[in-house]
N, C-alpha and C positions, 0 to 999 in steps of 0.2 A: 504493498500499499505506499501511495506516495503522501508526504507531508503536505499540508495546506500551502506552504510557501512555494514548493516546487510546482505544485499544480497551477498556482497563479503566474509564476514564471513561465511554464509552458504555454498557458493559454495567450499571455501577452506576447511571448516570441512568435506567435502565429498571428499577431494583430488583433486577437480577440478581446472581448470585454468579459468581466467578472462579475457575475451576479449572484446573490445569495439567496436561494430559493427556500420558502417557508422556513425561515431562520429560528423561529421560536416555537414550532410545532412539535410537542413531544411525541407525536405518532409517526413522524417522518424524520429522515436523518436531515438535520440542519446544522447550523454552526451555533446556534444558541447563544450562551453566554460569552463565546469566542467572537461574536460579531462586533463588538465595541472595539477590541484590539485590533481586529482585522481592518476595520474602518479607519481607525487612528493611523495603522502602518500604510494606508493608501492601497490596500489590496482589493478593494471592493469598489466597482463601478456604479452598480446599482443594487437595489434590495427589493425582493419580492414583496410588495405591501399588502397584497390580497391573494389569497389561495381559496379556490372556491371548494375544496374538500376539507377545510379546517373548520370543524363545528363550534369550537370555542372563538369567537371573533376578538377576544382579547389578545390572541396570538398575532393576529393581523395588525391590530391597532398598536401593538408593541412594535412591530416590524416597520410600520408607518412612522411612529415617533422617533425611531433609530434613524431611519432614512432622513428625516428632517432634520435632526441633529447634526448629522454629518453633511448636510447639503447634497445628499446623494437623490437620484431620480428613482421613482418607484416602478415596479414591473407588477403585473398581475399573471395568475397562472389558474386555468382551468383544471389543470391534473387530471384531464380526460382520459381515463384508461377504459372508458366504456362509452358508448354512443350517447347516453343520457347526459354526460358531462360536457360534450362538446359545445362551446359557446357559453359556458358558464361564467366566465371571466375573459374580458378582451380589452385592448387599447385602441383608441382612436387618435392617431398622432399625424404630424406632418411628414411628407417624404423626405427622405434621408439617402445619402450616398456613401456612406462609410462609417467606421466606428465613431468618429467625433461627432458628425452630423446625426447619427443615430442617438448619441446620448443628449444633443441638443434638443432633438425632436422629442425624446422621451420625457424631458422636462416640461414639454408644453401638452403632453398627452393627457387625454380624458380617460379615466379609468372606470370600467363598468365591471359588475361582478355579482354574483348572488351565490350563497351557499347551495351546494347541491351533494348530497350524500352519494357514495358510490353506488351503482346499481347492483342488485343481486346477481352474482355470477351463475348460480345453479337454480333450477326450479326446487322449490321446497318439496322434500320427500313425503311419502304417505303419512 
């Protein structure tokens, strides 16, 4: 397994941006309490501030507060692992043509989303 710093370096070496997905959700792998240190170190470019599969909205609100505290743009995620999840969260943002203009456009984005639990994967048994 790679350390977080090495992952960030590899992403940046390819011209990519680093986003912290569902950072405070205890049910998914996120950076949690480590997010502040990563933001302070300049490793994070954006923070997922709304995830449609998180039932406790306080986790999303905490992510939004962290993004704002560090002046980082927010992203959203539908976490659509099933058809019912498609479109549960999305952004409307201006056009962009690369990583820098993407971050600029992301700062102007309108976020939309609603909580949608995961669909049942199997029909209930008899």
